[in-house]
PAPAFI-655271 format. One record per residue: x, y negated, z negated of N, C-alpha, C in turn; residue in one letter. Coordinates in steps of 0.2 Angstrom, whole numbers, padded with zeros to 4 digits, always signed. Layout:
N
XYZXYZXYZa ...
This chain:
133
+0005+0005+0000+0000-0001+0000+0005-0007+0001x +0003-0010+0004+0007-0017+0004+0006-0020+0000x +0011-0025-0004+0011-0029-0008+0004-0033-0009x +0002-0038-0004-0003-0042-0003-0012-0039-0005x -0010-0032-0001-0014-0028-0002-0017-0026-0011x -0013-0023-0012-0012-0022-0020-0013-0028-0024x -0011-0034-0024-0013-0040-0026-0020-0042-0027x -0021-0042-0021-0029-0043-0020-0034-0039-0023x -0031-0032-0024-0036-0026-0027-0036-0028-0032x -0029-0029-0036-0029-0031-0044-0033-0038-0046x -0031-0043-0043-0036-0048-0044-0043-0046-0043x -0046-0044-0038-0053-0040-0038-0054-0039-0045x -0050-0033-0046-0054-0029-0052-0052-0033-0058x -0049-0038-0059-0048-0041-0065-0055-0048-0067x -0058-0046-0061-0065-0051-0061-0063-0056-0056x -0059-0057-0052-0058-0063-0047-0053-0067-0050x -0050-0072-0044-0046-0077-0046-0049-0082-0052x -0056-0084-0052-0058-0088-0057-0058-0085-0064x -0057-0078-0066-0056-0075-0073-0050-0076-0074x -0044-0076-0070-0038-0076-0070-0035-0083-0074x -0033-0082-0081-0033-0090-0084-0024-0091-0083x -0020-0085-0083-0013-0085-0082-0010-0078-0079x -0004-0079-0078-0002-0075-0075+0007-0075-0074x +0010-0068-0077+0016-0069-0078+0019-0062-0077x +0026-0062-0076+0027-0054-0076+0036-0055-0081x +0037-0047-0081+0042-0046-0083+0046-0041-0080x +0050-0038-0082+0054-0034-0076+0051-0029-0074x +0044-0026-0077+0041-0020-0073+0033-0022-0073x +0031-0026-0076+0025-0027-0078+0021-0034-0076x +0015-0034-0073+0011-0041-0071+0009-0041-0078x +0008-0048-0081+0005-0049-0086+0000-0055-0085x -0007-0053-0087-0013-0057-0087-0016-0060-0092x -0018-0065-0093-0023-0068-0097-0027-0071-0094x -0034-0067-0096-0040-0067-0092-0046-0072-0098x -0051-0075-0094-0055-0078-0098-0060-0072-0100x -0064-0067-0097-0068-0062-0100-0063-0057-0098x -0063-0052-0103-0060-0046-0103-0066-0039-0102x -0073-0043-0102-0078-0038-0101-0080-0036-0094x -0078-0040-0091-0078-0040-0083-0074-0035-0077x -0067-0034-0082-0061-0030-0081-0062-0024-0078x -0061-0020-0072-0063-0014-0070-0057-0010-0071x -0055-0006-0078-0050-0005-0079-0048+0003-0076x -0052+0006-0075-0052+0012-0073-0050+0012-0064x -0052+0005-0061-0052+0007-0054-0044+0003-0054x -0042-0001-0058-0035-0004-0058-0029+0003-0059x -0032+0006-0064-0027+0012-0066-0026+0016-0057x -0031+0018-0055-0033+0020-0050-0028+0019-0042x -0027+0013-0043-0023+0011-0036-0016+0012-0037x -0015+0015-0030-0007+0016-0028-0004+0012-0029x +0000+0011-0033+0007+0006-0033+0007+0004-0041x +0001+0006-0045+0001+0003-0053+0001+0010-0055x +0006+0009-0061+0008+0015-0064+0005+0016-0072x +0002+0011-0073-0001+0010-0079-0004+0003-0082x -0010+0003-0086-0013-0003-0087-0014-0002-0095x -0013-0008-0099-0011-0008-0106-0015-0015-0109x -0018-0016-0114-0020-0021-0117-0016-0022-0123x -0013-0028-0123-0009-0030-0129-0010-0036-0132x -0013-0038-0136-0012-0045-0140-0016-0050-0135x -0022-0049-0132-0024-0053-0127-0022-0054-0123x -0018-0049-0119-0015-0049-0113-0016-0043-0110x -0017-0043-0103-0017-0038-0099-0013-0036-0095x -0009-0029-0097-0003-0029-0093-0004-0023-0088x -0002-0024-0081-0001-0020-0075+0006-0017-0074x +0006-0011-0075+0014-0009-0075+0014-0008-0067x +0021-0010-0064+0019-0010-0057+0027-0007-0056x +0031-0007-0059+0039-0005-0060+0041-0009-0055x +0047-0009-0052+0054-0013-0047+0050-0016-0043x +0045-0016-0041+0042-0019-0036+0038-0025-0038x +0038-0027-0045+0035-0032-0049+0035-0039-0045x +0042-0040-0045+0041-0046-0041+0037-0048-0035x +0039-0044-0030+0035-0043-0025+0027-0046-0025x +0024-0040-0030+0018-0041-0030+0016-0046-0035x +0020-0049-0040+0018-0056-0043+0019-0061-0037x +0022-0061-0032+0023-0066-0027+0015-0067-0024x +0014-0061-0023+0008-0060-0018+0001-0062-0023x +0001-0060-0029-0004-0061-0034-0003-0070-0036x +0001-0073-0035+0002-0081-0035+0000-0085-0029x +0001-0080-0022-0001-0082-0017-0009-0083-0017x -0014-0078-0022-0020-0078-0020-0024-0082-0026x -0020-0082-0033-0024-0087-0039-0021-0092-0037x -0015-0095-0035-0012-0101-0035-0007-0103-0038x -0001-0107-0035+0005-0107-0041+0004-0113-0046x -0003-0114-0047-0003-0118-0054-0004-0114-0059x -0002-0110-0060-0002-0103-0065+0005-0106-0068x +0006-0104-0077+0012-0107-0079+0017-0101-0077x +0023-0104-0078+0028-0099-0076+0028-0094-0082x +0032-0088-0082+0033-0083-0086+0036-0085-0093x +0040-0089-0094+0044-0091-0100+0039-0094-0104x +0036-0100-0100+0031-0105-0104+0025-0101-0107x +0021-0096-0104+0017-0094-0105+0018-0088-0112x +0025-0084-0111+0026-0080-0117+0028-0086-0122x +0030-0089-0122+0033-0093-0128+0026-0096-0131x +0020-0099-0126+0016-0102-0129+0010-0096-0133x +0008-0092-0128+0004-0086-0131+0006-0081-0135x +0013-0080-0136+0017-0076-0141+0019-0077-0149x +0017-0085-0149+0021-0088-0155+0018-0086-0160x +0011-0087-0160+0006-0085-0166+0008-0078-0168x +0006-0074-0163+0008-0066-0163+0013-0063-0165x +0019-0067-0165+0026-0065-0166+0027-0068-0173x +0024-0073-0174+0025-0075-0183+0021-0071-0187x +0015-0068-0184+0010-0063-0188+0015-0056-0189x +0017-0055-0185+0021-0047-0184+0027-0049-0189x +0031-0055-0188+0037-0056-0193+0035-0056-0200x +0028-0060-0200+0027-0059-0209+0024-0052-0211x +0022-0048-0206+0019-0043-0208+0027-0038-0212x +0031-0040-0206+0037-0034-0208+0040-0038-0214x +0041-0044-0216+0044-0047-0222+0040-0043-0229x +0033-0044-0227+0029-0041-0232+0030-0035-0234x +0031-0031-0230+0032-0023-0230+0038-0021-0233x +0044-0026-0231+0049-0025-0234+0051-0026-0241x +0047-0032-0242+0045-0035-0249+0042-0030-0255x +0039-0027-0252+0033-0022-0255+0038-0017-0256x +0040-0015-0250+0045-0008-0252+0050-0009-0257x +0054-0014-0257+0058-0017-0261+0055-0016-0269x +0052-0021-0269+0045-0021-0276+0046-0013-0278x +0043-0009-0275+0042-0003-0275+0048+0001-0278x +0053+0000-0275+0058+0002-0277+0061+0001-0283x +0061-0004-0284+0063-0007-0292+0059-0004-0297x +0053-0005-0295+0048+0000-0301+0048+0006-0302x +0051+0011-0297+0054+0018-0298+0059+0017-0302x +0064+0013-0301+0070+0014-0303+0070+0012-0312x +0064+0007-0312+0063+0004-0319+0060+0012-0322x +0056+0014-0320+0053+0021-0322+0059+0025-0325x +0062+0027-0319+0067+0032-0320+0071+0031-0327x +0074+0024-0328+0078+0021-0331+0074+0023-0337x +0069+0022-0339+0063+0021-0346+0062+0029-0347x +0064+0034-0342+0062+0041-0345+0068+0043-0344x +0074+0042-0346+0081+0044-0346+0081+0048-0355x +0083+0052-0355+0083+0053-0363+0088+0048-0366x +0087+0048-0372+0091+0042-0374+0096+0046-0380x +0103+0045-0381+0106+0049-0387+0106+0045-0391x +0105+0048-0398+0104+0045-0404+0111+0046-0409x +0114+0041-0411+0120+0044-0414+0125+0039-0414x 
C-alpha cells in the first residue's frame, strides 16, 4: 500500500481530518491527539496493511508503522495540513502533566517503600533478645 493511500485510510478511520487535533511521530509511531475518541474505528486501523499495532496511551492514539513512519507522517500532513504542531512541541506540551504525575507516583512509591523498610528494621531491632547482665 502506498504511503498516501495508507495515510488517507488512517485519517478516515480516525474520524476524518476535522477530528485530528494534532499529529506527531517518533521513530516508529504516528501519534495522534483527536477531539473525539468515540468515533475512531480501531479495528479497521489495526487491519490496514502497513499498520503493525494501535495503542491508546495518556489521551494519545499511537499507530505503529515501523521504519516507514516518516513517509506516512509526511503523507498524513499533506491530508490534515501543515498547521499541526511539530512533534517536539506537542510532546512537551501534552506530556508535561502526565510526566509530572508519573514522577510524583514514583517518588511516593519509593518513599513508602523506604518507610516500610525502616519500620521493618525497627520491629526487628525491638524483637532481638536482650542480654541482661
